[in-house]
Residue, then its C-alpha position, 0 to 999 in steps of 0.5 A: m284419413r289419419y289413424i292416431d296422431e289427431y286422437r292424442r293432441e294434448a290440447d284437445a284432450q285438456k278440452f275434454v277434461q276440462a268439459i268433464h270437471q265443468r259439468v260434473t256435480r255429483p258422484w258418477a260411476m261408469m265402466e269401460i266394457c272392453g280391456g283394450q280401452t282400460h289399457t288405454l286409460i291406465k297407459f296414458g293416464l287419463d283416469q288421473l285426470l278426471p274428477p275424484s267424484l267420477t269412478l271408472i270401473h273396470g269391465p269383463g271385456c278381455p275374452v280371454c280373461v273370461t274363458p272359464l278355466e275348464l276350457i283351457d284345461k280342455a285345450l290343454l288336454i287336446a294339445r296334448r295328444p300326439e295326433v293333434l296341431f293345436t292352434s291359437f291366437g298368441d295371447m292364449l298361449r301363457v293364459p294358466g289353465s290349472t296346472t300348465d299353459l299352452l306355451s309350456i305343453k309346446a316346450q314339452g314337445g306338444d304341436v302348439r302354434m300361434v295363428y294370425s287368423p283362423l283361416d290359417a288353421v284351414k290352410l294348416a289343415q289342408k297342409h297336413p291331412d294326417r293330423q287333427v288341426v284344432f283352433f281354440a276359438v276365443g273372443f267377443e262379437t269381434t272375432a267371431p265372423t272370422t271363425a264363422m268364416a273359417l268353419w263355412q270354409a272347412q265345410h265347403l272344403g270337406l275337411t275332416n281333421f279340422s275342429v274348433l274349441c269354442s269360447h266366443v262370448l257376447v256383451p249385451p248379455a254380460m252388461e244386463a248381468l252386471l247391471s241386474a247384480p244386487e251390489t252393482t254401482i254402474q251408472g253408465f257404460l262405455a261401450a267397445g267400438h270394435v264389437c260395435a263395428v260387427m254387431g252395431y249398437h241397436e242391441y244395446e238400446p233394449v238394455a240402456e232402456t230397461y236398466r236406465v243407464p247411458i251406453v256411449v260407444t267409443g273408440f280406443e284412443p285417447l280423445d276417443l274415451l275422453q270424449g266417450i266419457a264426456m258424453t256419459v257425464e253429460a247425459l248422467e247430470a241431464g238425467r237422460w238414458g239410451v245409447e250415443n256413438q262417439y265412434r262413428r268413424a267405424v260404427c252404425r247403427e245397424g253394424n256389419l250386416p254380412a258378417q252378421q249372416t255369416m255368423q247367423q249361418v254358423f252359431e247359434v245362441c248359448d248359455r256360457q260360463w264366464r269365469g269369475i261372473g259365473l254362468i250368463p244365459r245366451s251369452g255365447y256361441r255354439l256350432r248349430a247342428a249343420f256343423a257340429h262335426f267340427d265341434a273339439e269337444w265333441r271330437f275329443d270326448l271332454g264332457g266331463v272335465t272341471a277345474q277349481e280356480s286359484p284360492i289366492c287369485i281374485a280375477g273373478d272380482i276384477l272382472r266384475g269390477a268389484k275390486k281393483p288389481h292393486q287390491c289382490r295381495a298376490f298383485g306384483t308379487r306371487c302374481t307377476p306378468e312372468h308368472p301369472l296366476g289369472a288370465p288378467m295378468v297376462s293377457s294383452e287386455g287384462a286389467c292387471a297387466a295394464y296396472h302391473n305395466y304402466g306402474r300402477 
């Protein structure tokens, strides 16, 4: 099995582009839900190959970007504590809170460390029994199984110095929130293949049926996305809705059942705040009662923290798909990857970073 070359062939890409041009007969608007898809579209210029009447809307599928500012400020408060060893994936280190970011806390002497897996944080807790090790658990259903496994292992080891600041969110409720918004223009979705590799795509079927939209699960290479767009256009032109799977080499309808079972043991569904969108019912995970003692918000008593978004940054409009990054008056001037005002400019999956990095 090859992994890249056959999904980037120019001749095959041109065939999909030609098929899309031939099939489109009227204006359509579809949203790619994942920031990884956005970066591929912009990096390879795929959006510029499409008919002018076909609009791609960038969705809120960057977990770093939708993490609420209040939770980032809570992470900063925890990381400042002298007894804490704070761990996170690398993409959270430069995301700005109200006043600073985790990398700046590290520069000021805080013990902030990048890890590649939540299990690395568990190992640090074993290695440093005199420190409180905290893991910043951010991500969609893609990364939630690894957090669940880390918590299960910490429970099994009887660790009392390990905790998690949990910000896991779920995709289907966010799609419903976007579709039910009065101003929505979304007529179809490209669903994220890595999320569906874990959860399957059966959860999307009620969404497609209720809102009568086509949803196509796609991968992240250029041909994946072009084929997914072609499948979505075909469904829209035919007046057909439902879920189709372009990413069959990695996704099945049921998903990864052992991963789902592990998550169900550790997490329960809860309401969750999304940056730029607001409260979405039943759109996140929190720890079940049996694992509640690993909750960093409870352990460090952070219930009363609030935060105010920058009045200049329009990250909320961008995450909802209401505006494009270049429509922000701070884009590329007051807001750059080196000095970001909001998460979409600094995250590796942020739409603003894609537009800035690839010269849009």
